[in-house]
Steps between C-alpha positions, in 0.01 A plus 500: 500500500770765520520675836650835597794314654558317170502831313746651748725195475510534121574871536788431740644229275484728196652797685776281647601378154504856368720632781729197489545529123579871494654608833868409518826656620548685172154660515541601865843650436362703208206615713740631765649720231177601322268520801264231373457230236293614202530157337359321805220754521401426141474130580291568809267731307461239227388252767274768663657435839516870602121528482402186692214586744381792283150423356493404134225750422735774623782384273672267747577128501240401759563289806511584868734688731625164626593411140698825474660419837629171363661679206658768722648231724663346191624841384669542837647150484655568159592860601330621183615858424163627374210708645259208525338603828483868412332433165228259606451499875515880528463702178269275295287434809445875551420554132261206468316584822455858377376406153810620313634305203833328562793638298759264358844461646652503845318715756574635842285658770516769765515645750694224677596701813270643766658847473449534124198669345378573149252786455263511203305791359264520205612768254390566141317169477782281629654385826839646593716333766765651723713349776830340593536125548806328645642159408228397256578144382600471132381853412762565233427179308120501535288581197247674728476618861168422669442745783244534777448876524308729734237705313256757644209254494691188601777272381555429133710243316705652219726356232806714416772477238832500695662701219299799626645464852837589643656171606817475708642146475567302816535136599455265793771268632430249224536762228128510421377848391358706786457845350391842625219647290395865482175604333430865418150536357546183295195420287347158565442289190202333665340549841192397694369506856675234709303176483354312791770393744772707332658717768843568647461243777410216262775603258756472778357168619521354150856630464603345831333172402686496169835554671418228755428249225815591311710474817353156565615390155846654540537320833425171327771574244759593762417185699529284189842644416618457860399135517664428164822670606509315833470171312785586266755694705753288689695615807728292725430197283120516527214673323410801713137387495604207718601728786232527767535877533433550128210256507345686792527837325357365175212344691431836665517666158251246367261573784523876447433457130201270549336742743564795267343320203196398706450852637526665158268258321251515788495879484421486128203275574372728776522809278327313219211392726458845653614401850712692750755620247699716742566217742580249225722720283679667790572159653629372165728800447635475855556126473661499156722795592616323816566184298689705240734633766568160656501308172743729321734488799499119507541476122812714504640322805465166319652630176783706647684732262360357178150614598582868451663469157334626181570168331289301748119508494432544872534879506213542254266356765649646817537856368134494405403362839678789675351756261142369500490493880493881499248551219130565569581515871761303692427256781532764772247730333245222449552376857427850629180509297385165633588602854309827468194318366507245778531774759210689344269197488593370844572142610157342444510453119870409490460122506214500251706719265786249512280196437242645258692403184 
């Protein structure tokens, strides 16, 4: 009898082979120039990996949020330059929950910042959207923008052709597209009232979860490279991995990475089961961001000068770690939210909140 764990294991094995076969130094170097890898995206679409966790009857690949979490962790580990999280975890989720057919191609979602708003009005039998969005991930390469907009009678989910928008290109530290988008009475191709559970808070939680999972994977990659380098690099007649100081730092790096992976995967399970998503996701984002700071520092200390060169693979992981820390709320912002909630609820439920999961 095949169990859910067996299915997830097969999914992880298949996704690992795909990433390992297609993501190499040449692809990553080209993606730094082009902003993404269209060839890798085609392979991922062929395997239906972007739509894992989206119900089959809605046009997705089926599976659970924990299945999608496993794929996102791998995407982070291989530093895949594609909008995997934005397409499935954010945009396709909003569309499917709202009963809107999924378009083909890479997707992105917004708003991603608390300060941004999109206003919708019904005019001449169609929805028109207006607003300004900052640092939208992958906007200029997406086939469609999926936006959560404020309408007079409540929120709607709308699908927009980015060609109709004014897009100002930008990038994060890793060179991934983070573009400003302006909409001036842009007609939505399709739109519907926001489905159950689709709101700004949940969108931000899912975005923070996605970044946590990807940071966990990138940490694993940086740790792997650091251990390999310490076993190969000789100094003063010995491999540097034989020095106690290096061993201690790598052990600390390993601990940080293990905790980050556990926190991120646990948060995916809590969100999937409908538990205390704020506590779980905020804790995961705080923990993975803290680990990203410490892990990247240790990785570059171990590698020395070679770690910052374009020819060496480490920077693909560490630049993403530094960039992803800030996206969908950094650790300070999530810590403030958790602190405010704890203060509001008082001390009595604090222990039960921590142990409920």
